[in-house]
C-alpha positions in Angstrom: -78.9 30.0 -11.3 -77.8 30.7 -7.7 -78.8 27.3 -6.5 -77.0 25.5 -9.2 -73.9 27.5 -8.6 -74.1 26.8 -4.9 -74.6 23.1 -5.4 -71.6 22.6 -7.7 -69.0 23.0 -4.9 -71.1 20.8 -2.6 -71.2 18.1 -5.3 -67.5 18.4 -5.9 -66.8 18.1 -2.1 -69.1 15.1 -1.8 -67.5 13.3 -4.8 -64.0 14.1 -3.5 -64.9 12.6 -0.1 -66.3 9.4 -1.6 -63.3 9.0 -3.8 -60.9 9.6 -0.9 -62.7 7.1 1.4 -63.0 4.4 -1.2 -59.4 5.0 -2.3 -58.2 4.6 1.3 -60.0 1.2 1.4 -58.4 0.2 -1.9 -55.0 1.2 -0.8 -55.5 -1.0 2.3 -56.5 -3.9 0.0 -53.3 -3.6 -2.1 -51.2 -3.2 1.0 -52.5 -6.6 2.2 -51.7 -8.2 -1.2 -48.1 -7.9 0.0 -48.6 -8.5 3.7 -46.4 -11.6 3.5 -44.2 -11.5 0.4 -41.7 -8.9 1.7 -41.3 -10.9 4.9 -40.4 -14.2 3.1 -36.6 -14.0 4.0 -37.4 -13.8 7.7 -40.3 -16.3 7.6 -38.1 -18.8 5.8 -35.5 -18.7 8.5 -38.0 -18.6 11.4 -40.0 -21.6 10.3 -37.5 -23.5 8.2 -39.6 -23.3 5.1 -38.8 -23.7 1.4 -39.6 -21.0 -1.2 -42.1 -23.5 -2.6 -43.9 -23.6 0.7 -43.9 -19.8 1.0 -45.2 -19.5 -2.5 -48.1 -21.8 -1.7 -49.0 -19.4 1.1 -49.6 -16.7 -1.6 -51.5 -19.3 -3.7 -53.9 -19.8 -0.8 -54.4 -16.0 -0.6 -55.3 -15.7 -4.2 -57.5 -18.8 -4.4 -59.6 -17.6 -1.4 -59.6 -14.1 -2.8 -60.7 -15.2 -6.3 -63.4 -17.5 -5.1 -64.7 -15.0 -2.5 -64.6 -12.1 -5.0 -67.1 -13.9 -7.3 -69.4 -14.6 -4.3 -69.0 -11.1 -2.7 -70.6 -9.4 -5.7 -73.9 -11.2 -4.9 -73.7 -10.2 -1.3 -73.0 -6.6 -2.3 -76.1 -6.5 -4.5 -78.1 -8.0 -1.7 -77.1 -6.2 1.5 -75.2 -3.2 0.1 -71.6 -2.3 -0.6 -70.9 -0.4 2.6 -71.3 -3.2 5.2 -69.5 -5.6 2.9 -66.6 -3.1 2.6 -66.4 -2.8 6.4 -66.3 -6.6 6.8 -63.4 -6.8 4.3 -61.4 -4.1 6.1 -62.0 -6.0 9.4 -60.7 -9.3 7.9 -57.6 -7.6 6.8 -56.9 -6.4 10.3 -57.7 -9.8 11.7 -55.3 -11.5 9.2 -52.4 -9.4 10.4 -53.0 -10.4 14.0 -53.3 -14.1 13.0 -50.0 -13.9 11.1 -48.2 -11.9 13.9 -49.1 -14.8 16.3 -48.2 -17.6 13.9 -46.5 -20.5 15.6 -46.0 -22.5 12.5 -46.8 -23.1 8.8 -50.6 -23.9 9.4 -51.1 -20.5 11.0 -49.4 -18.8 8.1 -51.8 -20.5 5.8 -54.8 -19.6 8.0 -53.7 -15.9 8.1 -53.3 -15.9 4.3 -56.8 -17.3 3.9 -58.3 -14.6 6.2 -56.4 -11.9 4.2 -57.7 -13.4 1.0 -61.2 -13.3 2.3 -60.8 -9.7 3.2 -59.3 -8.8 -0.1 -62.2 -10.5 -2.0 -64.8 -7.8 -1.2 -63.0 -4.7 -2.4 -63.6 -4.6 -6.1 -67.3 -5.3 -6.1 -67.9 -3.0 -3.1 -65.6 -0.2 -4.2 -66.9 0.0 -7.8 -70.5 -0.2 -6.7 -69.9 2.7 -4.3 -68.1 4.8 -6.9 -70.8 4.1 -9.5 -73.6 5.0 -7.1 -72.2 7.8 -5.0 -70.0 9.8 -7.5 -71.5 12.2 -10.1 -71.5 10.6 -13.6 -69.2 13.3 -15.0 -66.5 12.4 -12.4 -66.7 8.6 -12.5 -63.8 8.2 -14.9 -61.6 10.3 -12.6 -62.9 8.3 -9.6 -61.7 5.1 -11.3 -58.4 6.7 -12.1 -57.8 7.7 -8.4 -59.0 4.3 -7.3 -56.2 2.7 -9.3 -53.6 5.1 -8.1 -54.6 4.4 -4.5 -54.1 0.7 -5.1 -50.6 1.4 -6.5 -49.8 3.4 -3.4 -50.7 0.5 -1.2 -48.4 -1.8 -3.2 -45.6 0.7 -3.0 -46.0 1.3 0.8 -46.2 -2.3 2.0 -42.6 -3.4 1.4 -41.2 -0.2 2.8 -43.4 -0.3 5.9 -42.9 -4.1 6.6 -39.2 -4.4 5.8 -38.4 -1.1 7.6 -40.2 -2.2 10.8 -38.8 -5.7 10.6 -35.3 -4.4 10.3 -35.8 -2.0 13.2 -37.6 -4.5 15.4 -38.8 -7.9 14.1 -41.4 -9.3 11.7 -44.0 -9.9 14.4 -43.9 -6.2 15.4 -44.2 -5.2 11.8 -47.4 -7.3 11.4 -48.8 -5.9 14.7 -48.2 -2.4 13.3 -49.8 -3.4 10.0 -52.9 -4.5 11.9 -53.4 -0.9 13.0 -53.8 0.4 9.4 -57.2 -1.4 8.8 -58.4 -0.2 12.2 -57.7 3.4 11.3 -59.4 3.0 7.9 -62.3 1.2 9.5 -62.8 4.1 12.0 -62.6 6.6 9.2 -65.3 4.8 7.1 -67.6 4.5 10.1 -67.1 8.1 11.1 -68.0 9.2 7.5 -70.8 6.7 7.0 -73.3 9.1 5.7 -71.0 9.9 2.7 -71.0 6.3 1.6 -74.2 4.8 2.9 -77.1 7.3 3.2 -79.7 4.5 3.6 -80.6 2.8 6.9 -80.5 -1.0 7.2 -84.3 -1.1 6.8 -84.1 1.0 3.7 -81.3 -1.3 2.3 -83.5 -4.3 2.9 -86.5 -2.8 1.3 -84.3 -1.7 -1.7 -83.0 -5.2 -2.1 -86.5 -6.6 -1.9 -87.7 -4.2 -4.7 -84.8 -5.3 -6.9 -85.6 -9.0 -6.3 -89.3 -8.4 -7.1 -88.4 -6.5 -10.3 -86.0 -9.3 -11.4 -87.5 -12.6 -10.1 -85.2 -15.6 -10.6 -82.8 -13.5 -12.5 -79.9 -13.3 -10.1 -77.6 -15.2 -12.5 -79.0 -13.7 -15.7 -76.0 -11.6 -16.2 -73.8 -14.7 -16.6 -75.5 -15.4 -19.9 -74.0 -12.3 -21.4 -70.9 -13.1 -23.5 -69.5 -9.6 -22.7 -69.3 -10.5 -19.0 -67.1 -13.5 -19.7 -65.0 -11.6 -22.2 -64.4 -9.1 -19.4 -63.4 -11.9 -17.1 -61.0 -13.2 -19.8 -59.6 -9.7 -20.3 -58.9 -9.3 -16.6 -57.3 -12.7 -16.3 -55.0 -12.1 -19.3 -54.0 -8.6 -18.2 -53.2 -9.9 -14.7 -51.0 -12.6 -16.2 -49.2 -9.9 -18.2 -48.7 -7.6 -15.2 -47.5 -10.5 -13.0 -44.8 -11.3 -15.6 -43.5 -7.7 -15.3 -43.8 -7.4 -11.5 -42.3 -10.7 -10.6 -39.8 -11.6 -13.3 -38.8 -8.4 -15.1 -35.7 -7.7 -12.9 -34.3 -11.2 -13.3 -35.1 -11.3 -17.0 -33.4 -7.9 -17.7 -30.4 -9.0 -15.7 -30.0 -12.2 -17.6 -30.9 -10.9 -21.1 -29.1 -7.5 -21.0 -26.6 -8.1 -18.2 -28.2 -5.2 -16.5 -26.9 -4.7 -12.9 -29.4 -6.0 -10.4 -29.8 -2.6 -8.8 -30.9 -1.1 -12.1 -32.9 -4.1 -13.1 -34.8 -4.0 -9.8 -35.5 -0.3 -10.2 -37.4 -1.1 -13.4 -40.4 -2.2 -11.3 -40.4 1.2 -9.5 -40.2 2.9 -12.9 -43.1 0.8 -14.2 -45.3 1.6 -11.2 -44.5 5.4 -11.2 -45.3 5.7 -14.9 -48.4 3.5 -14.4 -49.7 6.0 -11.8 -49.0 8.9 -14.1 -50.8 7.1 -16.9 -53.9 6.6 -14.7 -54.2 10.3 -14.2 -54.0 11.0 -17.9 -56.3 8.0 -18.6 -59.0 9.4 -16.4 -59.2 12.5 -18.5 -59.2 10.5 -21.7 -61.8 8.1 -20.5 -64.1 11.0 -19.4 -64.1 12.3 -23.0 -64.3 9.0 -24.8 -67.4 7.0 -25.9 -65.3 4.1 -27.1 -63.3 2.8 -24.2 -62.2 -0.3 -26.0 -60.3 1.8 -28.5 -58.4 3.6 -25.8 -57.5 0.2 -24.3 -56.5 -1.2 -27.8 -54.1 1.6 -28.6 -52.6 1.6 -25.1 -52.0 -2.2 -25.1 -50.7 -2.2 -28.7 -48.0 0.3 -27.6 -47.3 -1.8 -24.5 -47.1 -5.1 -26.4 -44.7 -3.6 -28.9 -42.4 -2.4 -26.2 -42.5 -5.8 -24.5 -41.7 -7.7 -27.7 -38.9 -5.2 -28.5 -37.4 -5.9 -25.0 -37.7 -9.7 -25.5 -36.1 -9.6 -28.9 -33.0 -7.8 -27.5 -33.6 -4.7 -29.6 -33.2 -2.2 -26.7 -29.7 -0.8 -25.8 -28.8 -2.2 -22.4 -28.6 1.2 -20.6 -32.0 2.2 -22.0 -34.1 -0.7 -20.8 -35.9 1.5 -18.4 -37.5 3.4 -21.4 -39.7 0.6 -22.8 -40.5 -0.4 -19.2 -41.7 3.2 -18.5 -43.8 3.2 -21.7 -45.3 -0.1 -20.8 -46.2 1.2 -17.3 -47.7 4.4 -18.7 -49.8 2.6 -21.4 -51.1 0.2 -18.7 -52.1 3.1 -16.5 -53.8 5.0 -19.4 -55.9 1.9 -20.1 -57.0 1.5 -16.4 -59.9 3.9 -16.2 -61.2 2.9 -19.6 -61.0 -0.7 -18.5 -63.2 -0.1 -15.5 -65.7 2.0 -17.5 -65.9 -0.8 -20.1 -67.0 -3.3 -17.3 -69.5 -0.7 -16.0 -71.1 -0.5 -19.5 -71.2 -4.3 -19.8 -72.9 -4.7 -16.4 -76.7 -4.9 -16.5 -78.6 -2.6 -14.3 -78.9 -3.7 -10.7 -76.2 -6.4 -11.2 -73.1 -4.1 -10.7 -71.8 -5.9 -7.6 -72.2 -9.4 -9.1 -70.6 -8.4 -12.4 -67.6 -6.7 -10.8 -67.2 -9.7 -8.4 -67.1 -12.3 -11.2 -65.1 -10.2 -13.6 -62.4 -9.1 -11.2 -62.0 -12.6 -9.9 -60.1 -13.1 -13.1 -57.3 -10.9 -11.7 -56.7 -13.4 -8.9 -56.8 -16.4 -11.2 -54.3 -14.7 -13.6 -52.0 -13.8 -10.8 -52.1 -17.4 -9.4 -51.4 -19.0 -12.8 -48.8 -16.7 -14.4 -45.8 -17.2 -12.1 -45.7 -20.9 -13.1 -45.5 -20.0 -16.8 -43.0 -17.2 -16.5 -41.0 -19.2 -13.9 -40.7 -22.1 -16.4 -39.3 -19.8 -19.0 -36.7 -18.5 -16.6 -35.7 -22.0 -15.5 -35.3 -22.9 -19.1 -33.0 -19.8 -19.6 -35.3 -18.0 -22.0 -35.5 -14.5 -20.4 -36.4 -12.9 -23.7 -39.5 -15.1 -24.0 -40.7 -13.6 -20.7 -41.2 -10.2 -22.3 -42.5 -11.7 -25.5 -45.1 -13.6 -23.5 -46.0 -10.4 -21.7 -46.6 -8.8 -25.2 -48.6 -11.8 -26.4 -50.9 -11.5 -23.3 -51.4 -7.8 -23.9 -52.3 -8.4 -27.6 -54.8 -11.1 -26.5 -56.3 -8.6 -23.9 -56.6 -6.0 -26.7 -58.7 -8.4 -28.7 -61.0 -9.2 -25.8 -61.4 -5.5 -25.0 -62.6 -4.8 -28.5 -64.9 -7.7 -28.3 -66.5 -6.5 -25.1 -67.0 -3.0 -26.6 -68.7 -4.4 -29.7 -71.0 -6.8 -27.8 -72.0 -4.2 -25.3 -72.8 -1.7 -28.0 -75.0 -4.2 -29.8 -76.8 -5.1 -26.5 -77.5 -1.5 -25.7 -78.7 -0.8 -29.2 -81.4 -3.5 -28.9 -82.7 -2.4 -25.4 
């Protein structure tokens, strides 16, 4: 009895440290999602670029990230999540230095490609570490905090970069941004034993045992329909989120004549309530055995709010209310979403599955702006929210399909 009591605080402390370290890495990843976008007004003037050319810089980022993410999962399963995570953090820091020294458009593209390469490792590495190093009873809460840390990175980047650019210049802002991965890298190395207790030789031997146990089966997981349904789920939800993040302010302004200041604040409202939803979602996911049902209810509520906005059914001064509900429901679904993928992943293929599945996020974010932008150019702002709702309804269907197929697979093994 005494030993179990004494071990409980140690286990809690260990799990907290793992979640904190991985969360810091994920916050860095999301910070570097926005390493360039807040600086577009300055870069446009500095290099005489069009918005189309600047948009292509972000396309390069997500193409490299999406392709690299699918491949990074295989590397994680082969050499371990910890060294891959360090490499990703290092690439983020290098990308900031490349961008800070950019002398023209080609260097902006090169810096975006390096940033995309760094970003590609985080989901397969992060989730592999959380699954292996956090106690099973706290995994749902770990996924919740992981999502919140990512949101914190998104929220911090514009304030950090625009603030320093206003005070100094955009190159100084990027030099300062390069310091962030260095600090996180030093922290991860200093606390190495928390994340990676095995030596390099032990990792190599572990990988060899896995290969021997599953000869010629490295791609076997790709034959599982549930994996591709997870991929479709992430791609569709990313398209929905992109519509809200990128075009909601302009759509609200045009549809409801909402002042731009209030319309722009809608994104902040969405992200704040999304973070709150993730906290609640962690507790719900920890107590649920049917994660697809949690996702279905959350997305049904979110889709209903989006369609109501698009149909013009919301009083102009209350547009923030459905936006808040959409953010909250999206956050609630987050931990259950990650646990759904965890259940769909075959044993010893966690990194590969997370890599392939989460590459759907990058593809969705790359494609969606063209669709939503076309609707805005055609002066159909209401359709922006209707399409967001349609995407959430489609994601709901894929989530239920994943849950059903995973349950059947587990029942037969």
